[in-house]
C-alpha positions as CSV (number, residue, x, y, z in Angstrom):
1,X,-29.4,-6.2,-1.6
2,X,-32.5,-4.4,-2.2
3,X,-31.9,-0.9,-0.5
4,X,-33.5,2.7,-2.0
5,X,-29.5,3.7,-2.6
6,X,-25.9,3.2,-1.5
7,X,-25.6,6.6,0.6
8,X,-25.1,5.8,3.8
9,X,-26.9,9.2,4.9
10,X,-30.2,8.5,3.4
11,X,-30.5,4.8,4.8
12,X,-31.9,4.0,7.7
13,X,-30.4,2.6,11.0
14,X,-32.4,-0.8,9.4
15,X,-31.3,-0.8,6.0
16,X,-27.5,-0.3,7.3
17,X,-28.3,-3.2,9.0
18,X,-28.7,-5.2,6.1
19,X,-26.3,-3.8,3.9
20,X,-24.1,-4.8,6.5
21,X,-25.6,-8.3,6.9
22,X,-25.4,-8.4,2.8
23,X,-20.9,-8.1,3.4
24,X,-21.0,-4.0,2.2
25,X,-18.0,-2.5,1.3
26,X,-18.0,0.9,2.8
27,X,-16.7,3.1,1.0
28,X,-15.9,6.7,2.9
29,X,-14.2,9.1,0.0
30,X,-11.7,11.6,0.9
31,X,-10.7,14.9,-0.3
32,X,-9.8,18.6,0.4
33,X,-11.3,22.7,1.3
34,X,-8.7,24.3,-0.4
35,X,-7.6,26.8,-3.3
36,X,-7.3,25.6,-6.9
37,X,-6.4,29.1,-8.4
38,X,-9.3,31.5,-10.1
39,X,-11.1,28.9,-11.8
40,X,-12.2,25.6,-10.2
41,X,-14.2,26.1,-6.9
42,X,-12.1,25.4,-3.2
43,X,-14.3,22.0,-3.0
44,X,-12.9,20.2,-6.1
45,X,-11.1,17.5,-4.4
46,X,-14.2,16.5,-2.3
47,X,-16.1,17.3,-5.1
48,X,-14.3,14.5,-7.3
49,X,-13.3,12.0,-5.3
50,X,-17.5,11.8,-3.9
51,X,-18.9,11.6,-7.3
52,X,-16.7,9.2,-8.6
53,X,-17.2,7.2,-5.3
54,X,-20.8,7.4,-5.9
55,X,-21.2,6.3,-9.8
56,X,-18.6,3.2,-9.2
57,X,-20.6,2.3,-6.2
58,X,-23.7,2.4,-8.3
59,X,-21.7,0.4,-11.2
60,X,-20.1,-2.0,-8.7
61,X,-22.0,-5.7,-8.8
62,X,-20.4,-6.0,-4.8
63,X,-22.7,-4.3,-2.4
64,X,-21.5,-1.5,-2.2
65,X,-22.0,1.7,0.7
66,X,-21.0,5.5,0.1
67,X,-20.6,6.5,3.6
68,X,-20.2,10.3,4.1
69,X,-17.2,11.8,2.7
70,X,-14.3,13.7,5.0
71,X,-14.5,16.9,3.4
72,X,-11.3,18.7,5.2
73,X,-8.2,17.2,4.6
74,X,-4.1,17.6,5.3
75,X,-3.5,21.3,3.3
76,X,-1.3,23.1,5.6
77,X,0.8,23.4,2.2
78,X,-2.4,25.2,0.6
79,X,-3.0,27.7,3.8
80,X,-1.2,30.9,2.2
81,X,-4.4,31.2,-0.1
82,X,-7.7,32.1,1.4
83,X,-10.1,29.8,0.9
84,X,-8.1,26.6,2.1
85,X,-9.2,25.0,5.5
86,X,-7.4,22.4,7.2
87,X,-6.8,19.6,9.7
88,X,-3.7,19.5,11.4
89,X,-2.4,16.1,11.0
90,X,-2.8,14.5,13.9
91,X,-6.4,16.0,14.1
92,X,-7.0,14.6,10.1
93,X,-5.5,11.1,11.5
94,X,-7.8,10.8,14.5
95,X,-10.4,11.8,12.2
96,X,-10.1,9.2,9.8
97,X,-9.3,6.2,12.4
98,X,-12.9,7.0,14.3
99,X,-14.4,6.7,11.5
100,X,-12.8,3.9,10.0
101,X,-13.7,1.5,13.9
102,X,-16.6,2.9,13.8
103,X,-17.4,1.3,10.7
104,X,-15.9,-1.9,11.7
105,X,-17.8,-2.0,15.0
106,X,-20.8,-1.8,13.5
107,X,-19.8,-5.3,12.1
108,X,-19.4,-4.0,8.1
109,X,-16.1,-6.3,6.7
110,X,-13.9,-3.8,5.3
111,X,-13.6,-0.3,4.6
112,X,-12.1,1.8,1.6
113,X,-11.3,5.4,2.2
114,X,-11.3,6.7,-2.1
115,X,-8.8,10.2,-1.5
116,X,-9.3,12.8,-4.3
117,X,-6.3,14.8,-2.9
118,X,-3.1,14.4,-2.9
119,X,-1.7,15.9,0.4
120,X,-4.0,13.2,1.8
121,X,-1.9,10.4,0.4
122,X,0.8,9.8,3.2
123,X,-1.2,10.5,5.9
124,X,-3.6,7.5,4.5
125,X,-0.9,5.0,3.9
126,X,0.1,5.7,6.9
127,X,-3.2,5.1,9.1
128,X,-3.3,2.5,6.3
129,X,-0.6,0.2,8.3
130,X,-1.8,1.1,11.4
131,X,-4.7,0.0,11.5
132,X,-4.1,-3.3,9.5
133,X,-1.7,-4.0,12.3
134,X,-4.2,-3.7,14.4
135,X,-6.9,-5.8,12.6
136,X,-8.6,-3.7,11.2
137,X,-9.2,-4.3,7.6
138,X,-9.3,-0.2,5.8
139,X,-7.8,0.3,2.7
140,X,-7.1,3.3,0.7
141,X,-7.0,4.0,-2.9
142,X,-7.0,7.5,-5.1
143,X,-10.2,7.6,-7.2
144,X,-8.4,7.9,-10.3
145,X,-5.2,5.6,-10.0
146,X,-6.6,2.3,-11.0
147,X,-8.1,3.8,-14.3
148,X,-4.3,5.6,-15.0
149,X,-3.7,3.6,-18.2
150,X,-7.3,4.5,-19.5
151,X,-7.3,8.1,-19.2
152,X,-4.1,9.8,-19.3
153,X,-4.7,9.0,-23.2
154,X,-7.6,11.5,-23.3
155,X,-5.6,14.1,-22.1
156,X,-4.4,16.9,-24.6
157,X,-2.2,19.8,-23.0
158,X,1.0,19.8,-22.3
159,X,0.9,17.9,-18.8
160,X,-0.1,14.5,-18.5
161,X,-1.4,13.0,-15.1
162,X,-3.0,14.6,-12.0
163,X,-0.9,17.7,-11.0
164,X,-3.6,20.6,-9.0
165,X,-6.4,22.0,-11.0
166,X,-5.1,20.8,-14.1
167,X,-6.5,20.0,-17.1
168,X,-7.8,16.3,-16.2
169,X,-9.2,18.0,-12.2
170,X,-10.6,20.8,-14.8
171,X,-12.0,18.4,-17.5
172,X,-13.9,16.2,-14.6
173,X,-15.6,19.6,-12.8
174,X,-16.7,20.9,-16.4
175,X,-18.6,17.6,-17.0
176,X,-20.1,17.4,-13.7
177,X,-21.0,21.3,-13.6
178,X,-24.4,22.3,-14.3
179,X,-24.0,24.4,-17.6
180,X,-23.6,28.3,-16.6
181,X,-20.8,26.9,-13.7
182,X,-19.0,25.0,-16.0
183,X,-19.2,28.1,-18.5
184,X,-17.7,30.2,-15.8
185,X,-14.9,27.5,-15.3
186,X,-13.8,27.7,-18.8
187,X,-14.1,31.0,-18.9
188,X,-11.6,31.5,-16.6
189,X,-9.7,28.7,-17.5
190,X,-9.5,28.9,-21.1
191,X,-5.8,32.0,-21.3
192,X,-3.7,30.1,-18.5
193,X,-0.4,28.9,-19.3
194,X,1.0,25.5,-18.5
195,X,2.6,25.3,-15.7
196,X,5.1,22.5,-15.7
197,X,7.5,23.5,-12.8
198,X,6.3,22.2,-9.3
199,X,5.2,24.9,-6.8
200,X,8.0,23.7,-4.5
201,X,10.8,25.4,-7.1
202,X,11.1,28.9,-6.5
203,X,10.0,31.8,-8.6
204,X,13.6,32.0,-11.3
205,X,14.5,28.7,-10.3
206,X,14.5,25.8,-13.4
207,X,16.4,22.6,-11.8
208,X,14.3,20.3,-9.3
209,X,16.4,17.5,-7.8
210,X,13.2,16.7,-5.2
211,X,11.7,15.1,-8.6
212,X,14.6,14.1,-10.6
213,X,15.6,11.8,-6.8
214,X,12.5,10.7,-5.8
215,X,12.3,13.0,-3.2
216,X,9.7,14.4,-0.9
217,X,8.8,18.2,-0.7
218,X,5.2,19.2,0.0
219,X,4.0,20.8,-2.9
220,X,3.8,23.9,-1.2
221,X,1.7,27.4,-2.4
222,X,2.7,30.3,-1.7
223,X,0.3,33.8,-2.0
224,X,2.9,35.0,-5.0
225,X,1.7,31.6,-6.8
226,X,-1.1,31.2,-9.6
227,X,-2.1,28.4,-7.5
228,X,-2.2,25.9,-10.3
229,X,0.0,22.9,-11.6
230,X,-0.3,21.5,-15.3
231,X,-2.3,23.1,-18.4
232,X,-6.0,23.7,-17.1
233,X,-7.0,25.9,-20.8
234,X,-6.9,22.3,-22.5
235,X,-9.7,20.8,-20.1
236,X,-12.5,20.6,-21.8
237,X,-16.4,19.0,-21.1
238,X,-16.3,16.5,-23.6
239,X,-12.7,15.0,-22.6
240,X,-14.0,15.5,-19.4
241,X,-17.1,13.1,-19.4
242,X,-14.8,10.3,-21.3
243,X,-12.3,10.5,-18.5
244,X,-15.0,11.0,-15.8
245,X,-16.3,7.5,-17.7
246,X,-13.0,6.1,-18.1
247,X,-12.4,6.5,-13.8
248,X,-15.9,5.8,-12.6
249,X,-15.3,2.1,-14.5
250,X,-11.6,1.8,-13.4
251,X,-12.9,2.5,-9.7
252,X,-15.8,0.4,-10.0
253,X,-13.3,-2.6,-11.3
254,X,-10.8,-1.9,-8.4
255,X,-13.8,-1.9,-5.9
256,X,-15.0,-5.3,-6.8
257,X,-11.8,-6.7,-6.7
258,X,-10.9,-5.6,-4.0
259,X,-14.0,-6.2,-1.6
260,X,-13.9,-10.1,-2.2
261,X,-9.8,-10.5,-2.6
262,X,-7.9,-12.2,0.9
263,X,-6.0,-9.7,2.5
264,X,-3.2,-10.3,5.2
265,X,-4.3,-8.7,8.7
266,X,-3.0,-7.8,12.3
267,X,0.3,-9.5,13.6
268,X,1.3,-12.9,13.6
269,X,4.5,-14.4,14.8
270,X,2.7,-18.1,14.6
271,X,3.7,-19.0,10.8
272,X,0.8,-21.8,11.1
273,X,-1.4,-19.0,12.2
274,X,-1.4,-16.3,10.0
275,X,-3.7,-13.4,9.5
276,X,-6.4,-13.4,7.4
277,X,-9.5,-11.2,6.4
278,X,-10.9,-12.7,4.7
279,X,-14.2,-10.8,3.3
280,X,-17.7,-12.8,2.2
């Protein structure tokens, strides 16, 4: 696919038509604009999902186009703190549904939402369930998920995994930021103590039956909250660069696999005629 770039917004209609005719997979990054404590910008989830998607698309061997990012997500659990913007659930689902349907109606074979915000995960799973059974080949993945086994051992703090404004997110922001911004983030995060209790637990309580039993409750942040979950003080630009490399490589690998694998789609009550989407 001989194009000047992989970003939808940079291409002409003729270039996008060529990408479509080449069978390009379309990635739609999904993020959030929400508080990330006092050390990270409110666009952290959008920034990271977009950066990883664009870098992974550049590494992918199969044709890939990155659509404009859905920057505002489903973030009502952060609305107590300044800086958060959120769609209502119905609005969010309608916006993403129409985005995917528009891409597919233009002739692109398959859509993949690349998500960077935990609050979007459940809505995306439900939306993909509806779209796929309606006959539309649309999937979703958290940008960090395909490479978890690679980057988790690189963490050095007291929290293992993705939290909120945690070591992982802070380190990736440090790796992507210009030197002045990185220095400001590092200075603000330097003395923050690890926060290892889920934000849904009220002050003074220690037991967490939600996590212990695999139940669900929104990670709700009130105005008296520190605004993070994890160990951001442990983040460095050096570990961030290594984790970013692993994260991008994992997503690029998954993109190629997702673009090629035959998948069931639609509703097929006749066992003799199963609905199968075979890209390419």
